[in-house]
N, C-alpha and C positions, 0 to 999 in steps of 0.2 A: 503493500500499500504506499502510495506517494502523495503527500499533500503538495501539489503544485502551486495551489494559491488558496487563499481563504475559502473560495468558492469552487475548487477544482480538486478532486481527488482522483488519482489515477491507479487503476489495479491491473493495467497490461505490462507484462514484463517486456512484451515485444510491441513497440509503439513507434511510428514513424513521425518524422518532425512536422508533417503538414497536419496529421491528425491531431498531434498534440497542439498545435497552434489553433486548429479550429475549435477543438475543445476550450481552450483557454478564452478565445473571443466569446464563444456562446456562454461560458461561465461568467463573463463580465456583464451580462444584462441585468438590469437593476432589480429584477422581480424574482431572481434565483434565490431560493432558500430551502435547506442550508447551504447545499453545494451540488454541483454536477458531479456524477460519480461515472467515470469511463471504464467500461467493461473490459475483461481481458481480451476480447475479440474485436475491439475496436478498430475501425478504419474510416477513412474519408468518405464523407457522404454530403447530401444536399441539406443545407440550413443548419444541420448539427451531424457530427459523426455519427455513424452506424456504431451500435454498441454503446450509447450514451443513455443515462438515466437522468431527467432534467426535473427537478421540482420547482414550480412556479407559484407566486402568490399574485392574484389579480390579473393573470395574463396567461395566455397560451401562444406559442409560436407553432403555427400549423405544419411548417416545414420540418420542424424538429420532432414531430410525431412520425412523419413519412408519408409517401404518396401511396403505399400498399396499407392501407388502413386495416388493422386487425389480423395482419399476416401472423402465421403462427404454426403450431404443430399439433397433430393427433396421433395417438398410437393406441393400438388394442393388443392386449395380450391374449392369445388364443389358448385353447387346451392341447394343441398340436405339441409335439416335440419334434425335433429335427429329423429323427429316426421315422418317425411316421410318415414322412414324405417319400421315403424309399427311393424310387428310381423315376418317380414323376418328372415330366419334361418340363422344365421351368419356363422354357420358351414359350410353351403354350399358354401358360398363366399369364406371362408378361404381354403377351399379343391380345389376350383377352381382357385385360385391364385397359390396355391402348384402346380396344373397340369400346369399352363401356365408359370410359372417361374423356372427354374432348380434351387434347393437349395443345399447348403452344399459344401465343398471343393471339388473340382475335378469333380463335376456335371455340364456338358454342355449343350448346345442345340443339337439335333441330326440333325438339318438342320437349314438353313438361312431362316428366315420368311420374309415376306414382308416389314414389319416395319424396320428390321434391315438392309435389303440390302442397301439402300441409305447411312446409316451409316458407315456401313463396306466399302463402295466404298470410302466416304469421308476419312476414316482413312487410307486407301489404298494410296489414293493420298498424304495424310500428310506424310506418311512414305516414300513415293518415293522422296518426297522434301527434307526430312531430310536425304536422302541416308542411309536409313537402311531397314532391312527387319524384321518385327515382328517375322515371322516364325523361325528366328534362336533362338529366345527365348521361343516360344510356336508354334510349328506346326499348330495347329488348333484354332489359337487366335481368329478367326472370330467367331467361335461358343462359346466363352465365353461372347461375348455381349449380354446382356440381361439375366444375370445369377447373383444371390445373393452372394452366399458364405455363410460362417458360422459365428462363434463368435458372436459379437454383431451387426451384420448386420442384418436388419429387414425390413419387410413391415408391415404397420399398417393402420387401417382406425381408425380416432380419430374424437373427437366432441370438438369444442372450447366453450368459455364462452357464446357465442351468439347461441350454439346449431347447428352451422354450421358443416357440415360434411368434413374433410380434409382426402386425401390420402398422406402417410408419407413414406419414405423409406430412407434406409441408405446402401450404398455400394461403392466399389471402382474400381480399374483397374485390379481386379482378379488376376489370375496366370501370365498374360502377364506382368502386372506391377510389381508384386513381382519379376519376373526373371531379368526384366530390373533394378530395384533398387539393387538387389543383385549383379549383374554383375558390377555396377558402384561402389558399396561399396568395392568390391575386388580391382578395378582399382585404387580407391582413395588410398588404403593401399599400394598397389605396388608402387605408384607414391611417397608417403611419404617415403618409404623404400629407394628408388633409390636416394631421396635427403637426406638420413640420417637425416630425421626429426624425433626427439623423441616426441612421442605424449604421452599425459597423459593416454590415453586409446586407443587401435586400433579403436574402433568405432567412434572415432573422426578424423579419416583419412579424408583429404579434397583434392579436386581438385582445382588447380591454375587458375584463368582466364587469358586467353591468350593461354593456352596449347589446343591442339586438344582434350585431353580427357575431359576437361571442356565443350567445345563446344558440343562435342558428347553427353555428358550428359544431358545438357541443351535441345538439340534437341530431346532427346529421353524422357526425362522428360516431357516435353511439349507434346509430342504425347500421353504419357500415362496418363496425365491429362485429355486430350479431351477424350481419351478412356472411362475413369471413368464417366465423365460427359455425355457422349453418351450412356453410360451402364445404368445410371439412368433414362435417358429419354425413353430409350427403354423399360426398366422395367415398368415404370410409365405408358407408353402407353398401356402395357398390363394389369396393374392393372385397369386403367380406363376402357379397354374393359370388364374385369370380373365384374366391379362394376355395369356398364351399363347393362350388361345381367342380372346380380342378381336383380337389380331394376326393370327391364323392360323399362327403360328410357335413353335416351343418357345424358351423363355427359357434362354439359356447365361448362367449367373451368372459375373461376372469377379470379384466380391468379396462377401463378407457379413460384416457387423459387428453384434454384438450386445452391448449393455452395458446394466448397471444403471445406475440413478441414486437408488435408495432401498435402502440395504443396509448390512450390517456385514461386515468382513473383517479378519483379523489380519494385521496389517502392522507394518513397523519403521520408526520415524520417530525422527530425532535420538537414536540410539543406544539405544533401547528398544523393545521389543515391545508394541504397544498393540493394543486394539479400536479400529478406525477406522470410525465411522459416517458414512455419506455420506447426509445427507438433502437430495435435490435437488442431486447434485454427481456428476460422474463421475470415474473414476480417470484421471490424465494422468501416467502414469510415462513416462518417456523411451521414445519410440517406439510407445507404446501407442495404437491407433486407437480414436477415440471419435465421438460424434454429439451435436451441440447444435441442437436445434429451436428455430425462432423461434415465430412464432404461426401461425395457419391461413391468414394472408396475406402473411406475410413470409419471408425468407430462412431456410434452415436450413443446418448446416455439418457437414461431414466433416473431422474434426481429427486432429492427431496430437500425443500428450503431449509436454511439454519436460521433465518430471521437475522442476517447479519446487519445491524444498524448503519454503519458507514456506507454500505453499498446500497443503502435505501431498500432494505429487503428484496434485491435484485441479484441476477446472476446473467452470465452471457447467453446468448441465443444460438451458437453455433461457432464454428472455427473463424469464421472472419477472413475476408479476402486479404491476400498480401501482393497479389498482382491484379490490375485491372483486367477486363475481359479482352482489351486490345493488346495490353501487355502479354497476356497468357497466350494468346493466339500467335504473337511474335516469337515467344520463348519456347512454347511446348509443340509436340508433334503428335499426330495421330497413333503413331507407334508407341509413344510413351504412355498415352491414355490407355490403350489396349493392356500394356504392362501393369498400369496401376489398377485396372479393373480385372485382373486375372481371377478366376473363380467366381465372378459375380455374372448373372445373366442380365444383359442389358442392350440396348439397341446400339450396335456398333457403327458410329458414324462420326465424323470428324466436325460434326456441328457441336459436340460437346467439349472440345478441347478447353475452352474458356472455363469449363467446369471441372478439370482435371484436379485431383486432390492437392498437388503440387502448388496450384495457385492460391492455395488457402493456408491460413497459419496452422500451425501443428496443433492438432485439437487435444493432445496430452499436456501441452505446456499451457493451454487455455484452462483445461480443467485443474492443473496444478495450481494456477493463479486464482482459481475460483473455490479453493478448498475451504476458505471461511464462509463462503457463501452457500454451498450446497454438499450434501453427501450424495454419493453415488449408490443408487439401488440396483442398476441394472447396466450392464455394457452389452451394446447391441452391434452385430456385424451383418452386413448385407449378404443375401444370397440372390435376390432380384432387385433391379433398379428401373424405374420407368421415369423418364424425363420428356418434357416438351422442347422442341428446338428454339 
């Protein structure tokens, strides 16, 4: 733990100078209380670094919440052991999941399936209560529920240290959440300009509590967060169905964990109620179950929060990028990706070079840095990986 300034604590043993400078700039905003916490996986981001926990009083920075509102993880522990899978063809399962769930940016469902319908109805009612229409952002938003996206979003079948089989996936609020975020980032900048507020960077534009624009953002933010959570639930239900069809036996869920890592919540820290924005961080309150993925070829973790006050009851959300996507494409090769993914069933394409494990920080170092934040309940290793281009 490094006290960089009165309002900035760094928990990353590996942190580049640009990310440090970005955190220092964000932590200098006048409404930060008590301090910004930089997670072990922190790296450069829009507005604030990814892997930042930002407590604010009387204001929120929309760009410091992130554009994939509510992005997070869901995992299901099944009753199956690795040995139960025998000689079943993993490629068959991967392809079944790829057919069941639309992958990649811009790909939506063609119709609303039975499992999605009640979730969409719930989201419609919540939008009505918040007095906004999601269709003003994305006309066919309902068809995005149950879609994965691209980038570092994934679906995996994994095995833990006890040989138990887990189903695991990562996604968020898709295009509708992105449009909501982008709108309020623009509104925040307009509000700051109207007040003649001089910002250290336009991406740190903020909304002031008590203004109607602030409440509108909070209402739509909460809607998008729930969209993301239900999106993961919908996809997981489809993965469970694919897995059951593949094995020929129903899945009996032993536990299900669903957690955000891009969101804002009202919490109490160091004696005051704050708006706590976790941008690339999970809640790690004492006893709270959480999920920390590695990369597409390294371990992921099921964890339990330790309630570590200096980290603001938070923990990292993954390995964190060490190479930008463009730098990874310049540095690594398709053959290196194949080597890194040895033993894992995945779609073998050069499109995933920017997701090669070597483009990310060492997850073991990240977890060592987070030792005061979480305890490890399970260590997961992939046997099947599904991603969008």
